[in-house]
C-alpha positions as CSV (number, residue, x, y, z in Angstrom):
1,M,19.1,24.7,26.0
2,P,19.7,21.0,26.2
3,N,18.6,18.8,23.2
4,I,15.8,16.7,24.6
5,I,15.5,13.6,22.4
6,E,12.5,11.3,22.8
7,I,13.4,7.6,22.5
8,T,11.5,6.1,19.6
9,D,14.2,4.0,17.9
10,F,15.9,1.5,20.1
11,S,18.5,0.9,17.4
12,D,19.7,4.5,17.5
13,P,23.6,4.1,17.7
14,R,23.7,7.0,20.2
15,L,22.0,4.7,22.7
16,D,24.7,2.0,22.3
17,L,26.5,3.5,25.3
18,Y,23.6,2.7,27.5
19,A,22.1,-0.4,26.0
20,R,24.5,-2.5,24.0
21,L,28.1,-1.9,25.1
22,S,29.7,-3.9,27.9
23,E,31.7,-2.3,30.7
24,K,34.9,-3.3,29.0
25,E,33.8,-2.0,25.7
26,L,33.0,1.4,27.2
27,A,36.4,1.5,29.0
28,H,38.1,1.0,25.6
29,Y,35.7,3.0,23.5
30,C,38.1,5.9,22.7
31,E,41.4,4.1,22.5
32,P,44.2,5.2,22.5
33,A,42.5,8.0,24.6
34,P,40.7,7.0,27.9
35,G,37.3,5.5,27.4
36,L,33.9,6.1,28.9
37,F,31.9,5.1,31.9
38,L,28.3,5.4,33.2
39,A,27.3,7.3,36.3
40,E,23.9,6.6,37.8
41,S,21.6,8.8,39.9
42,P,21.6,12.6,40.2
43,R,23.8,12.5,43.4
44,V,26.5,10.3,41.9
45,I,26.5,12.2,38.6
46,E,26.9,15.4,40.6
47,R,29.9,14.0,42.4
48,A,31.5,13.1,39.1
49,L,30.9,16.6,37.8
50,D,32.4,18.0,41.0
51,A,35.5,15.9,40.3
52,G,35.8,17.4,36.8
53,Y,34.6,14.5,34.7
54,E,33.1,15.5,31.3
55,P,29.6,14.4,30.4
56,I,28.8,13.0,26.9
57,S,25.0,12.6,27.2
58,L,22.2,11.8,29.7
59,L,19.5,9.2,29.8
60,V,16.6,10.5,32.0
61,E,13.2,9.2,32.9
62,R,10.7,11.7,31.5
63,R,9.1,12.7,34.8
64,Q,12.6,13.6,36.1
65,L,13.2,16.2,33.4
66,E,11.7,18.8,35.7
67,G,12.3,16.8,38.9
68,Q,15.5,15.5,40.5
69,A,17.4,15.6,37.2
70,R,16.8,19.2,36.4
71,D,19.9,20.6,38.1
72,I,22.0,17.8,36.7
73,I,20.8,18.6,33.1
74,D,21.8,22.2,33.6
75,R,25.2,21.3,35.0
76,C,25.9,18.8,32.3
77,E,25.0,21.3,29.6
78,N,27.5,23.8,31.2
79,S,30.2,21.2,31.3
80,F,29.7,19.9,27.7
81,S,32.7,20.8,25.6
82,Q,31.3,20.4,22.2
83,E,29.7,23.3,20.2
84,M,26.1,21.8,20.2
85,N,23.2,21.4,22.5
86,F,23.8,18.7,25.2
87,P,21.9,15.5,24.3
88,V,19.4,14.3,26.8
89,F,17.6,11.1,25.9
90,T,14.2,10.5,27.6
91,A,11.2,8.2,27.8
92,D,8.9,6.7,30.4
93,F,10.3,4.5,33.2
94,A,9.1,1.3,31.6
95,V,10.8,2.1,28.3
96,L,14.1,2.9,29.9
97,S,14.0,-0.3,32.0
98,K,13.5,-2.2,28.7
99,L,16.3,-0.4,27.0
100,T,18.9,-0.7,29.8
101,G,17.8,-4.1,31.1
102,Y,17.1,-3.0,34.6
103,P,15.6,0.1,36.4
104,L,17.6,3.3,36.6
105,T,18.4,4.5,40.1
106,R,16.5,7.7,40.6
107,G,15.8,7.9,36.9
108,A,19.1,9.2,35.5
109,L,22.2,7.7,33.8
110,C,25.1,9.8,32.4
111,A,27.8,8.7,29.9
112,M,31.1,10.4,30.9
113,R,34.7,10.5,29.7
114,R,37.3,8.7,31.7
115,R,40.5,10.5,32.5
116,R,44.1,9.2,32.4
117,L,44.9,7.6,35.7
118,P,47.8,9.0,37.7
119,D,50.8,7.0,38.5
120,P,51.1,5.3,41.9
121,E,53.7,7.8,43.1
122,T,51.3,10.6,42.5
123,V,48.5,8.9,44.4
124,C,50.8,8.2,47.3
125,A,52.3,11.7,47.5
126,G,51.6,13.4,50.8
127,T,49.5,10.6,52.1
128,R,49.5,8.8,55.4
129,R,47.0,6.0,54.9
130,I,46.8,4.0,51.6
131,V,44.4,1.2,50.7
132,V,45.8,-1.6,48.5
133,L,43.4,-4.1,46.9
134,E,44.7,-7.4,45.6
135,N,42.5,-9.3,43.2
136,V,39.2,-7.9,44.5
137,T,37.1,-8.8,41.5
138,N,33.6,-8.2,42.8
139,P,32.5,-4.6,41.8
140,T,30.1,-4.4,44.7
141,N,33.0,-5.0,47.2
142,V,35.2,-2.5,45.4
143,G,32.5,0.1,45.6
144,A,31.8,-0.5,49.2
145,I,35.5,-0.4,50.1
146,F,35.8,3.0,48.4
147,R,32.8,4.3,50.3
148,S,34.3,3.2,53.6
149,A,37.7,4.6,52.6
150,A,36.2,8.0,51.8
151,A,34.1,8.1,55.0
152,L,37.0,6.9,57.3
153,S,39.8,9.2,56.1
154,M,41.8,7.0,53.8
155,D,44.0,9.1,51.5
156,G,44.2,7.0,48.4
157,A,43.9,3.5,46.9
158,L,46.0,1.3,44.7
159,L,44.6,-1.7,42.9
160,T,46.3,-4.7,41.3
161,A,45.6,-5.3,37.6
162,S,43.2,-8.2,38.4
163,C,40.8,-6.0,40.5
164,S,37.4,-4.9,39.2
165,D,37.5,-1.4,37.7
166,P,36.2,1.2,40.2
167,L,34.5,3.0,37.3
168,Y,32.3,0.1,36.5
169,R,28.6,1.1,36.9
170,R,27.9,-1.1,39.9
171,S,31.1,0.0,41.7
172,I,30.2,3.7,41.2
173,R,26.7,3.2,42.3
174,V,27.6,1.2,45.5
175,S,30.3,3.7,46.4
176,M,27.7,6.5,46.1
177,G,30.2,8.3,43.9
178,T,33.0,8.3,46.4
179,V,35.2,6.7,43.7
180,F,35.5,10.3,42.4
181,Q,36.7,11.6,45.8
182,I,39.5,9.2,46.6
183,P,42.7,9.4,44.4
184,W,43.3,5.9,43.0
185,T,45.1,4.0,40.2
186,F,46.1,0.5,39.1
187,L,49.5,-0.8,39.9
188,D,51.6,-1.9,36.9
189,G,49.9,-4.6,34.9
190,S,52.5,-7.1,35.9
191,F,51.2,-7.0,39.4
192,A,48.2,-9.3,39.0
193,K,48.9,-9.8,42.7
194,C,50.8,-7.4,45.0
195,S,53.9,-9.5,45.2
196,A,57.0,-8.6,47.1
197,Q,58.1,-6.2,44.3
198,G,54.8,-4.3,44.5
199,L,55.0,-3.9,48.3
200,Q,58.7,-2.9,48.1
201,F,57.5,0.1,46.0
202,L,55.4,1.3,48.9
203,Q,58.1,0.6,51.4
204,T,60.5,2.8,49.4
205,L,58.0,5.6,49.9
206,G,58.1,5.2,53.6
207,F,55.0,3.1,54.1
208,R,54.7,0.2,56.5
209,T,52.4,-2.5,55.1
210,A,49.7,-4.3,56.9
211,A,48.1,-7.4,55.4
212,M,44.6,-8.1,56.6
213,A,44.7,-11.9,57.0
214,L,43.9,-14.7,59.4
215,C,47.3,-16.2,60.3
216,G,48.8,-17.6,63.4
217,N,51.3,-14.8,63.7
218,S,48.9,-12.0,63.2
219,V,48.4,-9.1,65.5
220,S,45.1,-7.5,66.5
221,V,43.8,-4.5,64.6
222,E,43.8,-2.8,68.0
223,D,47.6,-3.2,68.4
224,P,48.8,0.3,69.2
225,R,51.9,0.0,67.0
226,L,49.7,0.1,64.0
227,G,47.9,3.3,64.8
228,A,51.2,4.9,65.7
229,E,52.7,4.3,62.2
230,E,53.3,7.6,60.4
231,K,52.5,6.0,57.0
232,L,50.5,2.8,56.7
233,A,49.3,0.8,53.7
234,I,46.3,-1.5,54.5
235,V,46.3,-4.5,52.1
236,L,43.1,-6.3,51.4
237,G,42.5,-9.5,49.4
238,A,39.7,-11.1,47.5
239,E,36.5,-12.5,49.1
240,G,37.2,-16.2,50.0
241,D,40.7,-16.6,48.8
242,G,42.1,-13.6,50.7
243,L,45.7,-12.4,50.1
244,C,48.2,-14.7,48.5
245,A,50.9,-16.1,50.7
246,E,53.7,-14.1,49.0
247,T,51.9,-10.8,49.7
248,I,51.4,-11.7,53.4
249,A,55.0,-12.7,53.8
250,A,56.2,-9.4,52.2
251,C,54.1,-7.2,54.5
252,D,55.5,-5.7,57.7
253,Y,52.4,-6.7,59.7
254,T,49.8,-9.4,59.4
255,V,46.6,-8.1,61.0
256,R,43.4,-9.7,62.2
257,I,40.1,-8.4,63.4
258,P,39.1,-10.3,66.6
259,M,36.0,-12.4,66.1
260,A,33.4,-13.8,68.3
261,E,33.6,-17.6,68.9
262,G,32.2,-19.5,65.9
263,V,32.8,-16.8,63.3
264,D,36.1,-16.8,61.4
265,S,35.9,-13.7,59.2
266,L,33.9,-10.7,57.8
267,N,33.1,-9.9,54.2
268,V,36.1,-7.9,52.8
269,A,34.0,-4.7,52.5
270,A,32.9,-5.0,56.1
271,A,36.4,-5.8,57.2
272,S,37.7,-2.8,55.4
273,A,35.4,-0.4,57.3
274,V,36.6,-1.9,60.7
275,A,40.2,-1.7,59.7
276,F,40.0,1.9,58.3
277,W,38.3,3.1,61.4
278,Q,40.8,1.6,63.7
279,L,43.9,2.3,61.7
280,R,43.0,5.8,60.5
281,S,45.7,8.5,61.1
282,R,45.3,10.5,64.3
């Protein structure tokens, strides 16, 4: 049976994971081993468990103990590696909102162990369509891009070191847990931006590279040469600044999405969905 723990002491150090540690502190919590992250809502937690992530504890609204969170509690208990009852912290909705600073999505939050990230070669092995994110620092955009990538048949994702972490709570929530379905990793820490060297790595693996950018020499996303490429890496940049000039120059294609008159661009997450749909492997 799980260990149901009523929250009465807000200073309980076991609640630090949910109430007092920043995303970066969680990520480095177990160094030199991989750290922790928080998955929110039963559906998202379920996807993390499906992907093999190990739960540490749950924070659950009391009315959900026998509601939407019941199956998740059972699954977490079965996945818990330690020889003790799985801890489930609980209280009423108002108490949990005060503890975490904002309402829980569907009344459940799970602390889970990170895993060591694969190397880029492993992520790219056997793939035909790769997403590359350069300096996308907004976790909402990262999560939305992952959701589109999963829905529209992208095979993997590579992120420069300056990108927001896909396992930050907001990214996970916005992605609806699809960050657990798409293989991904960070490029070497020296690649704060893609740079010619980073793109050459992809080209040595047989990928042609397509920079999504508004440039005079760009081709339409509907250009049939793009869809015909056996292996294609779709390179997306930050909201506002876009891709750096060096990255664009190093790519095989510069690609634009045709716009109606008077509109120059889409949000990077919306642009990613259009590009993934049009450029998916057929």
